[in-house]
C-alpha positions as CSV (number, residue, x, y, z in Angstrom):
1,X,0.0,0.0,0.0
2,X,1.4,3.4,-1.0
3,X,0.8,6.6,0.8
4,X,0.5,10.0,-0.9
5,X,3.5,12.3,-0.4
6,X,2.9,15.3,1.9
7,X,1.8,18.5,0.1
8,X,4.7,20.5,-1.3
9,X,4.4,24.3,-1.3
10,X,5.1,26.2,-4.6
11,X,5.6,29.9,-5.0
12,X,4.1,31.0,-8.3
13,X,5.1,34.3,-9.8
14,X,2.9,36.2,-12.2
15,X,3.9,37.1,-15.8
16,X,5.1,40.7,-16.2
17,X,2.0,41.8,-18.1
18,X,-0.3,40.6,-15.3
19,X,1.6,42.7,-12.7
20,X,1.4,45.9,-14.8
21,X,-2.4,46.0,-15.0
22,X,-4.6,48.3,-12.9
23,X,-6.1,47.0,-9.7
24,X,-9.4,45.9,-11.1
25,X,-8.0,44.3,-14.2
26,X,-5.2,42.6,-12.3
27,X,-7.7,41.1,-9.8
28,X,-9.7,39.7,-12.7
29,X,-6.6,38.3,-14.4
30,X,-5.4,36.8,-11.1
31,X,-8.7,35.1,-10.4
32,X,-8.7,33.6,-13.9
33,X,-5.1,32.5,-13.3
34,X,-6.1,30.7,-10.1
35,X,-8.9,28.9,-12.0
36,X,-6.6,27.8,-14.8
37,X,-3.9,26.7,-12.4
38,X,-6.3,24.6,-10.4
39,X,-7.6,23.0,-13.6
40,X,-4.0,22.2,-14.7
41,X,-3.4,20.3,-11.4
42,X,-6.7,18.6,-11.4
43,X,-6.3,17.5,-15.0
44,X,-3.2,15.6,-13.8
45,X,-5.4,13.8,-11.3
46,X,-4.3,15.7,-8.2
47,X,-5.8,18.1,-5.7
48,X,-4.4,21.5,-4.9
49,X,-4.7,24.3,-2.4
50,X,-4.2,27.7,-3.9
51,X,-3.6,30.8,-1.7
52,X,-3.9,33.9,-3.7
53,X,-1.9,37.0,-2.6
54,X,-1.5,40.3,-4.4
55,X,2.0,39.5,-5.7
56,X,2.2,35.7,-5.6
57,X,0.2,32.5,-5.6
58,X,1.1,29.9,-3.0
59,X,0.1,26.4,-4.2
60,X,0.2,23.2,-2.2
61,X,0.2,20.0,-4.1
62,X,1.5,16.6,-3.2
63,X,2.4,15.3,-6.6
64,X,5.8,16.4,-8.0
65,X,4.7,15.8,-11.6
66,X,2.1,18.5,-11.3
67,X,4.8,21.1,-11.5
68,X,5.3,20.5,-15.2
69,X,1.6,21.0,-15.9
70,X,1.6,24.2,-13.8
71,X,4.5,25.6,-15.8
72,X,2.3,25.4,-19.0
73,X,-0.3,27.7,-17.5
74,X,-0.1,31.0,-19.3
75,X,0.3,34.1,-17.2
76,X,3.1,32.6,-15.0
77,X,6.7,33.8,-15.2
78,X,8.2,31.1,-13.0
79,X,7.5,28.6,-10.2
80,X,9.7,27.7,-7.2
81,X,9.2,24.6,-5.0
82,X,9.5,26.0,-1.5
83,X,12.0,24.3,0.8
84,X,10.9,26.1,3.9
85,X,8.3,28.5,5.0
86,X,9.3,30.1,8.3
87,X,8.9,33.3,10.3
88,X,10.6,36.4,9.0
89,X,13.4,36.4,11.5
90,X,17.0,36.9,10.3
91,X,18.6,34.4,12.7
92,X,16.1,31.7,11.8
93,X,16.5,32.4,8.1
94,X,20.3,32.0,8.4
95,X,20.1,28.8,10.5
96,X,17.5,27.1,8.4
97,X,19.2,28.2,5.2
98,X,22.5,26.6,6.2
99,X,20.7,23.5,7.2
100,X,18.8,23.3,3.9
101,X,21.5,24.4,1.4
102,X,24.8,23.2,2.7
103,X,24.7,20.1,0.5
104,X,23.3,22.2,-2.4
105,X,26.4,24.3,-2.5
106,X,29.0,21.8,-1.5
107,X,32.0,21.9,-3.8
108,X,30.3,24.5,-6.0
109,X,30.5,28.3,-6.4
110,X,27.3,29.9,-5.3
111,X,25.3,33.1,-4.8
112,X,22.5,34.1,-2.4
113,X,19.5,36.0,-3.8
114,X,17.2,37.8,-1.4
115,X,14.1,39.9,-1.9
116,X,12.1,41.6,0.9
117,X,8.6,43.1,1.0
118,X,7.3,44.7,4.1
119,X,8.7,46.3,7.2
120,X,11.5,44.4,9.0
121,X,14.5,45.2,11.3
122,X,16.9,43.8,8.6
123,X,17.7,44.5,5.0
124,X,17.8,42.2,2.0
125,X,21.6,42.8,1.9
126,X,21.8,41.5,5.5
127,X,20.1,38.2,4.4
128,X,22.6,37.9,1.5
129,X,25.6,38.6,3.6
130,X,24.7,36.5,6.7
131,X,23.4,33.4,4.8
132,X,26.3,33.7,2.3
133,X,28.8,33.7,5.2
134,X,27.1,30.6,6.8
135,X,27.3,28.7,3.5
136,X,30.8,29.7,2.5
137,X,32.6,27.0,4.4
138,X,30.6,24.3,2.6
139,X,31.2,25.7,-0.9
140,X,33.9,26.4,-3.5
141,X,33.4,30.1,-3.0
142,X,31.1,32.9,-3.9
143,X,30.5,33.8,-7.6
144,X,27.8,36.5,-8.1
145,X,28.2,36.6,-11.9
146,X,27.9,32.9,-12.9
147,X,27.4,30.7,-9.9
148,X,27.0,26.9,-10.1
149,X,24.3,27.0,-7.5
150,X,21.9,29.8,-6.4
151,X,19.8,29.8,-3.2
152,X,17.0,32.3,-2.7
153,X,15.1,33.9,0.1
154,X,11.9,35.9,-0.3
155,X,10.7,37.7,2.8
156,X,7.1,38.8,2.6
157,X,5.6,40.6,5.6
158,X,5.8,38.1,8.5
159,X,7.0,35.1,6.5
160,X,10.2,34.0,4.8
161,X,10.3,31.5,1.9
162,X,13.5,29.6,1.1
163,X,14.1,27.8,-2.2
164,X,16.8,26.9,-4.6
165,X,14.9,26.1,-7.9
166,X,13.1,28.3,-10.3
167,X,11.1,26.6,-13.1
168,X,10.4,29.0,-15.9
169,X,6.8,29.5,-17.1
170,X,5.7,30.9,-20.5
171,X,4.5,34.3,-19.5
172,X,1.7,35.8,-21.5
173,X,-1.8,36.4,-20.2
174,X,-4.1,34.0,-18.4
175,X,-6.2,32.0,-20.9
176,X,-9.7,33.4,-21.3
177,X,-9.1,37.1,-20.3
178,X,-9.1,38.3,-23.9
179,X,-12.2,36.7,-25.2
180,X,-12.7,34.1,-27.9
181,X,-11.6,33.5,-31.5
182,X,-11.7,30.6,-34.0
183,X,-8.5,29.2,-35.5
184,X,-8.3,27.5,-38.9
185,X,-6.4,24.3,-38.1
186,X,-4.8,22.2,-41.0
187,X,-2.6,19.7,-39.2
188,X,0.6,21.3,-40.4
189,X,3.3,23.0,-38.3
190,X,2.0,26.6,-38.9
191,X,-1.6,26.6,-37.7
192,X,-0.9,24.8,-34.4
193,X,1.9,27.3,-33.6
194,X,-0.3,30.2,-34.5
195,X,-3.0,28.8,-32.1
196,X,-0.4,28.5,-29.3
197,X,0.6,32.2,-29.7
198,X,-3.0,33.3,-29.4
199,X,-3.6,31.1,-26.4
200,X,-0.6,32.7,-24.8
201,X,-2.2,36.1,-25.3
202,X,-5.2,35.0,-23.3
203,X,-7.5,34.2,-26.2
204,X,-9.8,31.1,-25.9
205,X,-9.9,29.2,-29.1
206,X,-12.4,27.1,-31.0
207,X,-10.8,25.2,-34.0
208,X,-12.2,24.9,-37.5
209,X,-10.9,22.1,-39.7
210,X,-11.9,22.0,-43.3
211,X,-11.3,18.3,-44.2
212,X,-9.9,17.7,-47.7
213,X,-8.6,14.2,-47.2
214,X,-10.8,11.8,-45.4
215,X,-11.0,10.1,-42.1
216,X,-7.3,9.4,-41.6
217,X,-6.5,13.1,-42.1
218,X,-9.3,14.0,-39.7
219,X,-7.8,11.7,-37.1
220,X,-4.4,13.4,-37.4
221,X,-5.8,16.9,-37.0
222,X,-7.9,15.9,-34.0
223,X,-4.8,14.4,-32.4
224,X,-3.0,17.7,-33.0
225,X,-5.9,19.8,-31.6
226,X,-6.0,17.5,-28.6
227,X,-2.4,18.4,-27.7
228,X,-3.3,22.1,-27.8
229,X,-6.4,21.4,-25.7
230,X,-4.8,19.0,-23.1
231,X,-1.4,20.7,-22.7
232,X,-2.1,24.4,-23.3
233,X,-5.8,25.2,-22.6
234,X,-6.2,24.8,-18.9
235,X,-9.3,26.5,-17.6
236,X,-11.1,26.1,-21.0
237,X,-13.1,23.5,-22.9
238,X,-12.0,24.0,-26.6
239,X,-13.9,22.3,-29.4
240,X,-13.1,21.5,-33.0
241,X,-15.6,22.0,-35.8
242,X,-15.0,19.5,-38.6
243,X,-16.3,20.5,-42.0
244,X,-16.3,18.2,-45.0
245,X,-14.7,20.3,-47.8
246,X,-14.4,17.6,-50.5
247,X,-17.5,18.8,-52.3
248,X,-16.3,22.3,-52.0
249,X,-13.1,21.5,-53.8
250,X,-15.0,19.6,-56.5
251,X,-17.1,22.8,-57.1
252,X,-14.0,24.9,-57.4
253,X,-12.6,22.6,-60.0
254,X,-15.8,22.5,-61.9
255,X,-16.7,26.2,-62.0
256,X,-13.5,28.3,-61.7
257,X,-10.1,28.9,-63.3
258,X,-7.3,26.6,-62.0
259,X,-4.8,29.3,-61.2
260,X,-7.2,30.8,-58.7
261,X,-8.1,27.6,-56.9
262,X,-5.7,28.2,-54.0
263,X,-6.8,31.7,-53.3
264,X,-10.5,30.8,-53.6
265,X,-10.1,27.8,-51.4
266,X,-8.6,30.0,-48.7
267,X,-11.4,32.5,-49.0
268,X,-13.9,29.7,-48.6
269,X,-12.1,28.5,-45.5
270,X,-12.2,32.0,-44.1
271,X,-15.9,32.2,-44.7
272,X,-16.5,28.9,-43.0
273,X,-14.4,30.1,-40.0
274,X,-16.4,33.3,-39.9
275,X,-19.7,31.5,-39.8
276,X,-18.5,29.3,-36.9
277,X,-17.2,32.3,-35.1
278,X,-20.6,33.9,-35.4
279,X,-22.2,30.8,-33.9
280,X,-19.8,30.6,-31.0
281,X,-19.3,34.3,-30.2
282,X,-15.8,34.6,-31.6
283,X,-14.3,38.0,-32.3
284,X,-11.6,37.0,-34.8
285,X,-10.2,34.4,-37.1
286,X,-6.6,33.0,-36.5
287,X,-4.5,31.5,-39.3
288,X,-1.0,30.1,-39.6
289,X,-0.1,32.1,-42.6
290,X,3.6,33.3,-42.9
291,X,4.3,35.9,-45.6
292,X,5.7,34.4,-48.8
293,X,5.8,30.8,-47.6
294,X,3.5,29.5,-50.3
295,X,1.6,30.9,-53.3
296,X,-1.5,31.8,-51.4
297,X,0.5,33.7,-48.7
298,X,2.0,36.4,-50.9
299,X,1.2,39.9,-49.9
300,X,-1.0,40.4,-53.0
301,X,-2.9,37.1,-52.4
302,X,-3.4,37.9,-48.7
303,X,-5.0,41.2,-49.7
304,X,-7.3,39.3,-52.1
305,X,-8.3,36.9,-49.3
306,X,-8.8,39.3,-46.4
307,X,-12.2,40.6,-47.2
308,X,-13.7,37.1,-47.3
309,X,-14.7,37.5,-43.7
310,X,-15.9,40.6,-41.7
311,X,-14.0,39.7,-38.6
312,X,-10.3,40.7,-38.0
313,X,-7.8,38.0,-39.2
314,X,-4.9,37.4,-36.8
315,X,-1.7,36.0,-38.3
316,X,0.8,35.7,-35.5
317,X,3.4,33.9,-37.7
318,X,3.4,36.5,-40.5
319,X,7.0,37.4,-40.1
320,X,8.4,34.1,-38.8
321,X,10.7,31.8,-40.8
322,X,9.7,28.2,-41.4
323,X,12.6,26.7,-39.4
324,X,11.6,28.8,-36.4
325,X,8.0,27.7,-36.7
326,X,9.0,24.1,-36.8
327,X,11.2,24.5,-33.8
328,X,8.4,26.0,-31.8
329,X,6.0,23.3,-32.9
330,X,8.3,20.6,-31.5
331,X,8.8,22.7,-28.3
332,X,5.0,22.8,-27.7
333,X,4.4,19.2,-28.5
334,X,2.7,19.4,-31.9
335,X,5.7,18.9,-34.1
336,X,5.9,15.1,-34.2
337,X,2.2,14.9,-35.4
338,X,2.6,17.7,-37.9
339,X,5.7,16.2,-39.4
340,X,3.6,13.1,-40.4
341,X,0.6,14.9,-41.8
342,X,0.2,14.7,-45.5
343,X,-0.3,17.9,-47.5
344,X,-3.9,18.2,-48.8
345,X,-4.3,22.0,-49.4
346,X,-2.3,22.1,-52.7
347,X,-5.2,21.4,-55.0
348,X,-3.7,22.9,-58.2
349,X,-0.7,21.3,-59.9
350,X,-0.1,24.1,-62.4
351,X,1.2,27.6,-61.8
352,X,-1.1,29.4,-59.4
353,X,-1.7,33.1,-59.3
354,X,0.7,34.7,-56.9
355,X,-0.6,38.3,-56.9
356,X,-4.4,38.1,-57.5
357,X,-6.3,41.2,-58.1
358,X,-9.3,41.5,-55.8
359,X,-11.7,42.3,-58.6
360,X,-10.6,39.2,-60.6
361,X,-11.0,37.0,-57.6
362,X,-14.5,38.4,-57.0
363,X,-15.4,37.5,-60.6
364,X,-14.1,34.0,-60.2
365,X,-16.0,33.6,-56.9
366,X,-19.2,34.7,-58.6
367,X,-19.1,31.5,-60.6
368,X,-19.6,29.3,-57.5
369,X,-23.0,28.3,-56.2
370,X,-24.2,30.8,-53.5
371,X,-25.1,28.0,-51.1
372,X,-21.8,26.1,-51.5
373,X,-20.9,26.4,-47.8
374,X,-24.4,25.9,-46.4
375,X,-24.1,22.1,-46.1
376,X,-20.5,21.9,-44.8
377,X,-21.4,24.5,-42.1
378,X,-24.8,23.1,-41.2
379,X,-23.6,19.5,-41.2
380,X,-20.3,20.0,-39.3
381,X,-19.2,17.7,-36.6
382,X,-18.3,19.4,-33.2
383,X,-15.9,17.6,-30.9
384,X,-15.1,18.5,-27.2
385,X,-11.4,18.0,-27.3
386,X,-10.7,17.8,-23.6
387,X,-13.2,15.0,-23.1
388,X,-12.2,13.1,-26.3
389,X,-11.0,9.6,-25.3
390,X,-7.8,8.3,-26.9
391,X,-9.9,5.3,-28.1
392,X,-12.1,7.7,-30.0
393,X,-9.1,8.9,-31.9
394,X,-8.5,5.5,-33.3
395,X,-11.5,3.3,-33.8
396,X,-13.8,5.6,-35.7
397,X,-11.1,6.5,-38.2
398,X,-9.6,3.0,-38.7
399,X,-12.2,0.8,-40.3
400,X,-14.1,1.1,-43.6
401,X,-16.8,-1.3,-44.9
402,X,-16.2,-0.7,-48.6
403,X,-13.1,-0.4,-50.8
404,X,-12.2,3.2,-51.3
405,X,-12.1,4.3,-54.9
406,X,-8.5,4.2,-56.4
407,X,-7.2,2.6,-53.2
408,X,-4.0,0.5,-53.1
409,X,-5.2,-2.8,-51.6
410,X,-2.7,-4.6,-49.4
411,X,-3.3,-8.3,-48.5
412,X,-1.6,-9.2,-45.2
413,X,-2.2,-13.0,-45.3
414,X,0.2,-15.7,-46.2
415,X,1.4,-16.3,-49.7
416,X,-0.6,-19.6,-49.9
417,X,-3.8,-17.8,-48.8
418,X,-3.1,-14.9,-51.2
419,X,-2.7,-17.3,-54.2
420,X,-5.9,-19.1,-53.3
421,X,-7.9,-15.9,-53.4
422,X,-7.3,-12.1,-53.2
423,X,-9.0,-8.9,-54.1
424,X,-8.3,-8.2,-57.8
425,X,-5.3,-5.9,-58.0
426,X,-4.2,-6.4,-54.4
427,X,-0.6,-6.5,-53.4
428,X,0.6,-9.0,-50.8
429,X,2.5,-7.6,-47.9
430,X,3.9,-9.2,-44.8
431,X,2.8,-7.2,-41.7
432,X,6.4,-6.7,-40.7
433,X,6.8,-4.6,-43.9
434,X,4.4,-2.0,-42.5
435,X,6.3,-1.3,-39.3
436,X,7.1,2.4,-38.8
437,X,10.8,1.9,-39.7
438,X,9.9,0.2,-43.0
439,X,6.6,1.6,-44.2
440,X,8.2,4.8,-45.5
441,X,8.9,3.0,-48.8
442,X,5.2,3.4,-49.6
443,X,3.9,6.6,-51.4
444,X,2.0,8.9,-49.1
445,X,0.0,10.3,-51.9
446,X,-2.0,7.0,-52.2
447,X,-4.9,5.7,-50.1
448,X,-4.4,2.2,-48.7
449,X,-6.9,-0.5,-47.8
450,X,-5.6,-3.4,-45.7
451,X,-7.2,-6.7,-45.0
452,X,-6.3,-10.1,-43.4
453,X,-8.2,-13.2,-42.3
454,X,-10.1,-11.8,-39.3
455,X,-9.3,-8.0,-39.5
456,X,-6.9,-7.9,-36.5
457,X,-3.5,-7.7,-38.2
458,X,-4.8,-5.3,-40.7
459,X,-6.2,-3.0,-38.0
460,X,-2.9,-2.9,-36.2
461,X,-1.0,-2.2,-39.4
462,X,-3.5,0.5,-40.6
463,X,-3.3,2.2,-37.2
464,X,0.5,2.2,-37.4
465,X,0.4,3.6,-40.9
466,X,-2.0,6.4,-39.9
467,X,0.4,7.4,-37.1
468,X,3.0,7.8,-39.8
469,X,0.8,10.1,-41.8
470,X,-0.7,7.6,-44.3
471,X,-4.3,7.5,-45.3
472,X,-4.7,3.8,-44.5
473,X,-7.8,1.8,-43.4
474,X,-8.6,-1.7,-42.4
475,X,-11.6,-3.5,-43.8
476,X,-14.2,-4.2,-41.1
477,X,-15.4,-7.7,-40.8
478,X,-12.6,-9.8,-42.0
479,X,-12.3,-11.9,-45.2
480,X,-15.9,-13.2,-45.3
481,X,-17.4,-9.7,-45.5
482,X,-14.7,-8.6,-47.9
483,X,-15.5,-11.3,-50.4
484,X,-19.1,-10.2,-50.4
485,X,-18.1,-6.6,-50.9
486,X,-15.9,-7.5,-53.9
487,X,-18.7,-9.7,-55.4
488,X,-21.2,-6.9,-55.1
489,X,-19.0,-4.5,-57.0
490,X,-18.1,-6.9,-59.9
């Protein structure tokens, strides 16, 4: 039988922008920060006691792993696990500090930091000098410029807090204090990083995903959105709105000039995001556009796209380079997923217009049916990301009950069984050939259908392929049902 560790006190410091607000605004921000911080800890399955003071939060939590989640709450500059909370008495500070930190500084150069708020019969410099003198015999000497160890004392009114660790936070503003917006999420590096930047500025987000690539693509984007929801949206319940955009692309191809497809597609996505924003009370649309990165993101094309929606469009990555965006994506936890997501937005293989004139774009758009977006918006699927179970990210996107058109069919049975019967045109593969370290030999531009005797091996292999960014599915029901499906189509 294990017993829970005793609660550990943590001192939480506010981000700079929280501390500079007026009294009323600061109180509002601080209350929201307490709510978000509590949610972060409870999301990890732990309970916390949060004591809110004007300049600090004091958080008691028994689980050490909660510290990492706490550091991802926006509006926090740093967190220090407190080693001792004692009366603000200089003699006691020195004695307890030597007891706590002698081993911390042993054989190392060190420095003592001290900060004092309130009225006391000693100065901050007295704390530094007296505690430094007590620790000096245990150390390799004092180094105020680049110490190997730093010990700290904060004296606040009648209490002193001793600590030797400072875990950095991400600053910004508490999530939720700046209202709500919707973010167009594609699954790539850019849109996820753009979302993170707006979350950091205190904006609650709902996500809009215009699906151009089927169920496997949807699964990847939901997994990406869930990282943003679970790791960076404490205190909020973000949702993703999934719109089927396949028919929209078909209409573009049927009615408009190819060179304008990319610009028109982006305008339609803006309109869809604007409609969702109107439904959910959003005050802006967030995109991952970076100036000049692709043809639809030239300055001229952005001008031609902008008036597709009445709301302000926020582009936090506009001046960032791709390598910096990718680096940030990996830092926030979305990079590994984005690296595997296949590109679906490039719908025109010719030379696209790079500096579209707004009047010409308007004429092209007039060729489209007026109600083109009605069905995608009305029939959209809405998913609560925080409550989405990991199983729901796999099973609904793994199986199909018919053979997708133009799919590459992979038979995972033995050679003998394959030669006895197989789907016309199928390719036999050993399941080991579809492991993550070997599956990269297959083309990502194709759609794959996998089958085996009972559907178990094919499900495992299809799931592994989807994790690597392939549009791959397992046939539901095993060989018996597959034979019937093939017979019905021949």
